[in-house]
C-alpha positions as CSV (number, residue, x, y, z in Angstrom):
1,M,103.2,102.3,165.7
2,L,100.8,101.2,163.1
3,R,98.8,98.9,165.5
4,L,98.7,101.8,168.0
5,L,97.3,104.2,165.5
6,C,94.8,101.6,164.1
7,A,93.6,101.1,167.7
8,V,93.1,105.0,168.1
9,A,91.4,105.0,164.8
10,A,89.1,102.3,165.9
11,L,87.7,104.3,168.6
12,M,86.3,106.8,165.9
13,G,84.6,104.1,163.9
14,T,85.5,100.9,161.6
15,V,88.7,100.2,160.4
16,G,89.5,98.7,157.2
17,F,87.5,96.4,155.0
18,S,86.0,93.1,156.6
19,P,88.6,90.5,156.6
20,T,86.4,88.0,154.5
21,R,87.4,87.6,150.6
22,T,85.7,90.4,148.8
23,H,85.4,90.5,145.1
24,L,85.2,94.5,144.9
25,C,86.2,97.1,147.6
26,V,85.3,100.6,146.9
27,F,86.7,103.5,149.0
28,I,85.4,107.2,148.9
29,P,87.4,109.9,150.5
30,I,85.1,112.6,152.2
31,S,85.8,115.7,154.1
32,G,84.2,116.4,157.5
33,R,84.2,120.1,156.6
34,S,81.8,119.4,153.5
35,K,78.0,119.1,154.1
36,K,77.8,118.0,150.4
37,D,80.1,115.1,151.1
38,A,77.9,114.1,154.0
39,A,74.7,114.3,152.0
40,L,75.9,112.4,149.1
41,S,77.4,109.6,151.3
42,L,74.1,109.2,153.1
43,A,72.3,109.1,149.6
44,A,74.8,106.6,148.3
45,L,73.9,104.3,151.4
46,E,70.1,104.6,150.5
47,S,70.7,103.8,146.7
48,W,73.6,102.2,145.1
49,A,75.6,101.4,148.0
50,R,72.8,99.9,150.1
51,E,73.8,96.8,152.2
52,E,71.8,94.3,150.2
53,L,73.2,95.7,147.0
54,Q,76.8,95.4,148.4
55,Q,76.1,91.8,149.4
56,A,74.6,91.0,146.0
57,A,77.5,92.2,144.0
58,G,80.3,90.8,146.3
59,A,81.4,94.2,147.3
60,Q,82.2,96.5,150.3
61,V,82.0,100.3,150.2
62,R,83.9,102.3,152.8
63,F,83.9,106.1,153.2
64,V,87.3,107.3,154.2
65,S,87.1,110.1,156.8
66,V,89.3,112.1,159.1
67,A,86.3,113.1,161.4
68,S,84.6,110.6,163.7
69,T,81.2,109.1,162.1
70,V,80.2,107.5,165.4
71,G,76.6,107.4,166.2
72,T,75.7,108.2,162.5
73,P,74.5,105.8,159.6
74,L,78.0,106.1,158.2
75,E,79.8,104.6,161.2
76,P,79.6,100.8,159.9
77,Y,80.9,101.9,156.5
78,T,83.7,104.4,157.6
79,L,87.4,103.7,157.3
80,H,90.1,105.8,159.2
81,V,93.5,105.9,157.8
82,P,96.5,106.4,160.3
83,G,98.1,109.8,159.3
84,D,95.1,111.0,157.2
85,L,94.8,114.6,156.9
86,E,91.8,117.0,156.4
87,V,92.7,118.9,153.2
88,D,91.1,121.0,150.6
89,Y,90.4,119.3,147.3
90,K,93.3,121.0,145.6
91,R,95.6,118.8,147.9
92,L,93.5,115.7,147.7
93,P,96.5,113.7,146.2
94,V,98.2,114.0,149.6
95,R,95.2,111.9,151.1
96,I,95.0,109.7,148.1
97,L,98.5,108.4,148.1
98,K,98.4,107.9,152.0
99,I,95.2,105.8,151.6
100,W,96.7,103.6,148.9
101,H,99.8,103.1,150.9
102,F,97.6,102.0,154.0
103,L,95.5,99.7,151.7
104,G,98.5,97.7,150.8
105,Q,97.9,95.6,154.3
106,F,94.4,94.3,152.7
107,D,95.0,91.3,150.6
108,H,91.4,90.0,150.7
109,C,90.0,92.5,148.2
110,D,90.3,91.2,144.6
111,W,89.8,94.6,143.4
112,I,89.8,98.0,145.0
113,M,88.2,101.0,143.3
114,K,88.7,104.7,144.3
115,A,85.4,106.8,143.7
116,D,84.3,110.2,144.7
117,S,81.3,111.3,146.8
118,D,79.5,112.4,143.6
119,T,80.2,109.2,141.8
120,Y,77.2,107.0,141.1
121,V,78.6,103.4,141.0
122,N,76.5,100.5,139.6
123,L,78.0,97.7,141.8
124,R,76.7,94.7,140.1
125,A,77.4,95.8,136.7
126,V,81.1,97.0,137.9
127,A,81.8,93.7,139.9
128,D,80.6,91.7,136.9
129,R,82.9,93.4,134.6
130,L,85.9,93.2,136.8
131,S,85.1,89.4,137.2
132,C,86.1,89.1,133.4
133,F,89.8,89.9,134.5
134,D,92.3,88.1,136.9
135,G,92.6,90.0,139.9
136,R,95.9,88.0,140.8
137,E,97.6,89.8,137.6
138,E,98.5,93.4,137.5
139,H,95.8,95.7,136.4
140,F,95.3,99.5,136.6
141,L,91.8,100.2,135.0
142,G,89.6,103.3,134.7
143,V,87.9,105.7,132.3
144,V,90.9,106.8,130.3
145,H,91.5,110.4,129.9
146,A,94.8,112.2,128.7
147,I,96.5,115.4,130.0
148,V,98.5,117.2,127.3
149,P,101.8,119.1,128.1
150,P,102.2,122.7,126.9
151,R,103.1,123.0,123.3
152,H,106.7,124.0,124.0
153,L,107.3,120.9,125.9
154,R,105.7,118.3,123.9
155,E,109.0,117.3,122.3
156,M,110.3,116.5,125.8
157,W,107.0,115.2,127.4
158,A,104.6,112.9,126.0
159,A,100.5,113.2,126.7
160,L,100.0,111.2,129.9
161,Y,96.8,108.8,130.0
162,F,95.1,108.7,133.3
163,G,92.1,107.0,134.9
164,H,89.6,109.8,135.7
165,G,89.2,110.1,139.4
166,G,85.5,111.1,139.6
167,S,84.6,108.2,137.2
168,G,86.5,105.7,139.5
169,Y,89.7,103.8,138.9
170,V,90.6,100.5,139.9
171,V,93.6,98.4,140.9
172,S,93.9,94.7,141.2
173,R,94.9,92.6,144.1
174,G,98.1,91.6,142.0
175,L,99.3,95.3,141.6
176,L,97.9,96.4,145.2
177,P,101.3,95.6,147.1
178,K,103.5,97.4,144.5
179,V,101.3,100.4,144.6
180,A,101.2,100.7,148.5
181,N,105.1,100.4,148.4
182,C,105.7,103.1,146.0
183,A,103.0,105.6,147.3
184,P,105.4,107.3,150.0
185,A,108.1,107.9,147.2
186,C,105.5,109.4,144.9
187,L,104.0,111.6,147.8
188,E,107.4,112.8,148.6
189,D,108.2,113.6,144.9
190,M,104.7,115.3,144.5
191,L,105.1,117.5,147.5
192,E,108.5,118.6,146.2
193,M,107.2,119.4,142.8
194,T,103.8,121.0,143.6
195,R,103.6,121.1,147.4
196,G,100.3,118.9,147.1
197,D,98.4,121.3,144.8
198,A,97.7,118.9,141.9
199,M,95.1,116.5,140.2
200,E,95.0,113.4,142.3
201,D,94.2,111.2,139.3
202,V,97.0,112.6,137.2
203,I,99.4,112.2,140.1
204,F,98.2,108.6,140.6
205,A,98.7,107.7,136.9
206,L,102.0,109.2,136.9
207,C,103.3,107.6,140.0
208,L,102.4,104.2,138.5
209,Q,103.9,105.1,135.1
210,R,107.1,106.3,136.5
211,Q,107.6,103.8,139.4
212,L,106.0,100.6,138.0
213,Q,105.7,101.3,134.3
214,I,102.0,100.5,134.6
215,E,99.7,102.4,132.4
216,V,96.1,102.7,132.8
217,Q,93.7,100.5,130.5
218,S,90.0,100.8,130.0
219,Y,87.5,98.4,131.5
220,G,84.1,99.8,129.8
221,F,83.4,101.8,126.8
222,L,83.2,105.5,126.5
223,R,82.6,106.9,123.1
224,P,85.3,109.4,122.1
225,A,83.9,112.4,120.6
226,A,85.1,111.8,117.1
227,T,83.9,108.2,117.1
228,S,81.4,107.3,114.3
229,S,77.8,106.6,115.5
230,D,77.8,103.0,114.4
231,V,80.0,101.8,117.2
232,V,77.4,102.6,119.7
233,E,74.4,101.0,118.2
234,H,74.2,98.5,121.2
235,F,72.1,100.0,123.8
236,A,74.8,99.4,126.5
237,A,77.8,100.2,124.3
238,Q,78.4,103.2,126.2
239,E,78.9,102.4,129.8
240,F,80.0,105.5,131.4
241,V,78.4,108.7,131.9
242,V,81.2,111.4,132.6
243,N,79.3,114.7,132.3
244,F,76.3,114.2,134.1
245,H,76.3,117.9,135.3
246,Q,75.8,119.1,131.5
247,A,73.4,116.3,130.6
248,R,71.4,116.0,133.7
249,D,68.1,117.5,132.4
250,E,68.1,115.1,129.5
251,L,69.3,112.1,131.5
252,L,66.5,112.6,134.1
253,D,63.8,113.4,131.7
254,E,60.9,111.3,132.9
255,E,58.8,112.0,129.8
256,R,61.2,110.2,127.6
257,R,60.1,106.7,126.9
258,P,62.2,103.7,127.6
259,G,64.5,103.1,124.5
260,E,64.0,106.5,123.2
261,P,67.3,108.2,122.2
262,L,68.8,110.8,124.3
263,K,68.8,114.3,122.9
264,R,72.3,115.5,122.2
265,F,73.9,118.8,122.2
266,Q,77.2,119.6,120.6
267,H,78.4,121.8,123.4
268,W,78.7,119.0,125.8
269,D,82.2,117.5,126.6
270,A,80.9,114.0,125.9
271,Q,77.8,112.7,124.4
272,P,76.4,110.2,127.1
273,P,74.0,107.3,126.8
274,A,70.7,107.3,128.4
275,L,70.8,105.8,131.9
276,H,70.5,101.9,131.5
277,G,70.8,98.8,133.4
278,C,74.3,98.1,132.5
279,L,75.8,101.4,133.1
280,L,78.9,101.3,135.0
281,V,79.5,104.6,136.2
282,A,77.9,108.2,136.3
283,H,79.8,111.5,137.4
284,P,79.4,114.0,138.7
285,V,76.1,113.6,140.3
286,E,76.1,116.7,142.6
287,N,73.2,116.4,144.8
288,E,71.7,113.7,146.8
289,T,68.3,113.9,145.2
290,D,69.7,113.4,141.7
291,L,71.7,110.4,143.1
292,L,68.7,108.7,144.1
293,K,66.9,109.5,140.9
294,V,69.8,108.0,138.8
295,H,69.8,104.7,140.8
296,A,66.1,104.5,140.3
297,L,66.3,104.9,136.6
298,V,69.1,102.4,136.3
299,E,67.3,99.8,138.4
300,R,64.2,100.4,136.5
301,D,66.0,99.5,133.2
302,A,67.7,96.6,134.9
303,L,64.3,95.2,136.0
304,A,62.7,95.8,132.6
305,Q,65.5,93.8,130.9
306,H,65.2,91.2,133.3
307,L,61.5,90.7,132.9
308,R,61.7,90.8,129.3
309,L,64.3,87.9,129.3
310,N,62.4,85.9,131.7
311,D,58.7,86.6,131.4
312,P,57.5,88.0,127.9
313,W,54.2,88.9,129.5
314,F,56.0,91.9,131.3
315,Y,57.1,93.6,128.1
316,G,55.7,97.0,128.3
317,R,54.2,96.4,131.5
318,E,57.0,97.1,133.7
319,E,54.9,99.2,136.2
320,K,53.0,95.9,137.1
321,A,56.1,94.3,138.4
322,P,56.3,93.5,142.0
323,V,58.3,96.2,143.7
324,E,60.2,93.5,145.7
325,L,61.9,92.6,142.4
326,L,64.0,96.0,142.6
327,Q,65.6,94.7,145.8
328,G,68.8,92.9,145.1
329,L,68.0,92.4,141.3
330,R,71.1,91.0,139.6
331,A,71.6,92.6,136.0
332,G,72.9,89.5,134.8
333,R,76.6,89.1,133.2
334,A,75.2,87.6,130.1
335,R,73.0,90.7,129.3
336,C,75.6,93.1,130.1
337,A,78.4,91.4,128.4
338,L,79.1,93.0,124.9
339,S,79.1,90.7,121.9
340,P,82.0,90.0,119.7
341,M,80.7,92.3,116.9
342,V,80.4,95.3,119.1
343,L,83.8,94.7,120.8
344,A,85.3,94.3,117.3
345,K,84.0,97.7,116.5
346,Q,85.2,99.2,119.8
347,A,88.6,97.9,119.2
348,E,89.0,99.9,116.0
349,V,88.8,102.9,118.3
350,R,92.3,104.6,118.7
351,L,92.7,107.1,121.7
352,S,95.1,110.0,120.9
353,A,96.1,113.3,122.2
354,P,98.7,116.1,121.1
355,G,102.1,115.1,122.3
356,D,101.5,111.4,122.6
357,R,104.1,109.0,121.2
358,A,101.6,106.8,119.4
359,P,97.7,106.3,119.6
360,K,96.4,104.1,122.4
361,A,94.2,101.3,121.5
362,F,91.1,101.1,123.2
363,W,91.0,97.4,123.8
364,S,94.1,95.1,124.0
365,P,93.8,91.7,122.3
366,D,94.2,90.1,125.9
367,Q,91.3,92.1,126.9
368,L,89.2,91.1,124.2
369,S,90.0,87.5,125.0
370,S,89.0,88.0,128.5
371,F,85.8,89.6,127.6
372,Y,85.0,86.8,125.1
373,T,85.7,84.0,127.8
374,C,83.3,85.8,130.2
375,L,80.4,86.3,127.7
376,V,80.8,82.4,126.8
377,E,80.8,81.3,130.5
378,A,77.8,83.6,131.3
379,A,75.7,83.0,128.3
380,G,76.3,79.3,127.8
381,P,76.1,77.4,124.5
382,P,75.5,79.6,121.3
383,R,72.2,79.4,119.6
384,R,72.2,77.6,116.3
385,C,73.0,79.6,113.1
386,D,72.8,78.5,109.5
387,W,75.1,79.8,107.0
388,H,75.3,80.1,103.3
389,P,78.8,79.5,102.4
390,V,81.0,82.3,100.8
391,F,84.6,82.4,99.6
392,E,85.3,86.1,98.5
393,Q,86.9,88.7,100.3
394,Y,84.7,91.4,101.8
395,F,85.6,95.0,102.7
396,G,83.7,96.8,105.5
397,L,84.2,94.2,108.2
398,S,85.8,94.4,111.5
399,F,88.7,92.4,112.9
400,W,88.0,89.9,115.6
401,P,91.5,88.8,116.9
402,V,90.1,86.2,119.4
403,A,89.0,83.7,116.7
404,R,91.8,81.1,115.8
405,T,89.5,79.0,113.4
406,P,86.7,79.2,110.9
407,E,84.5,77.5,113.4
408,D,85.4,80.1,116.2
409,C,84.8,83.0,113.7
410,A,81.4,81.6,112.9
411,E,80.5,81.2,116.6
412,A,81.6,84.8,117.4
413,C,79.2,86.1,114.6
414,C,76.4,83.6,115.7
415,R,76.7,85.1,119.3
416,S,76.5,88.5,118.1
417,G,72.8,88.3,116.9
418,D,71.6,90.7,114.5
419,A,74.6,92.9,114.8
420,C,76.6,90.2,112.6
421,S,75.4,88.5,109.5
422,L,78.5,87.7,107.8
423,F,81.9,86.3,108.8
424,Q,85.0,85.4,106.9
425,F,88.3,83.7,107.9
426,H,91.7,83.3,106.4
427,E,94.7,81.5,108.2
428,E,96.8,84.6,107.5
429,E,94.4,87.5,108.0
430,G,92.4,86.1,110.7
431,C,88.7,86.6,111.5
432,W,86.4,89.6,110.4
433,L,82.8,90.2,111.1
434,G,80.0,92.6,110.0
435,R,76.8,92.9,108.1
436,R,76.5,91.6,104.6
437,E,74.3,94.7,103.5
438,E,77.1,96.9,104.6
439,S,80.0,95.2,103.0
440,Q,81.3,94.8,99.6
441,A,82.8,91.8,97.9
442,I,86.2,92.4,96.1
443,E,88.5,90.4,94.1
444,S,91.4,88.7,95.8
445,E,94.1,86.2,95.1
446,K,93.6,84.7,98.6
447,R,90.8,82.0,99.3
448,W,88.7,83.0,102.2
449,Y,86.3,80.8,104.0
450,G,82.9,82.4,105.4
451,G,79.3,82.4,105.6
452,V,76.1,84.6,105.4
453,K,73.4,84.0,107.7
454,I,70.4,82.3,106.3
């Protein structure tokens, strides 16, 4: 029966992803009833999902449609799912669970990402980031949000962390078969409880938590509202824009000079970064003109960084760069990889919500180790750093759990550039990184080994 349905769907357009091994497969459910979806889908193919950019990132992008797209630019990029239904947005979970069940037959995608039509995806940056993890393992990654139960139910139900659907969430190849197998049961439970009227990203996270005991983890940094500003000093430390609709005018302000801080307003749900070449995702970008502008600004910054790294003459002269350099330009894993110092600061962040059992760590030790391995492989040998030895203990530093020896600790500080000028290591207490001018020596019975950059 499945083969018959696929044959019928094939008459409507492309079925499935290409059978070749693919690093990142992105699917975007669209509605044939929505002119907005159609316009944004076409704009995506003209910007972030252009064929050459898909190839450069090792990615495939497909628009999941019930209606036929034959004879339109979407035809080669359309995925028809047997049993898919045209539903309104409130009943999107019905479609999403059917799609995940169908996608279980595709074992050639290392990572599968669900996004929305109004999602801007920086394919190269997302693909590079995901390459830091092993797709054969079980991973559920996303921009972590929380839904909180009513006050009178918090003793019975904990807050649920989920991957925000509009910002895109990702499932690894290692987890996909289990997701596909449990999707029908989750669909049945959801229809019984809500008749399909629910938040699809919450339902998906609840499905994985109840059926598989899998919880969502972050794959990029989003500054929580209460986080201190020193965590986001690095220009790319914030990697998501989750409130484009609120910050649109500031983000698209062409009069702001490159590198100039984004004006911030307290009434925003989140404080986004300026658009930069290492940005992973922006949402919601609600019209096609804005989607094209966002892509142009992200590409411009990626180009500027590329030129400054490879030819100092172009610094401040980006407008003189050949236009063809924008085509297929790869952002570069080393440039977009965060340093140990930045990651150590981010790892201090804890996510909490009323009703949760315990705060959720932003990064796990395993993730930090994966990121550091990724940085080392991309950047190559570290630069030379000279040290003035110190043996005191210092307060005001950040813990770096990846380092196992004093030499590892020194290398992590060295790779962090100007963000780190002091490291200290103790066999029991581990490695700590920071700036000498922001730390304070204290008396301690333990003997530490460390150094200050000369």
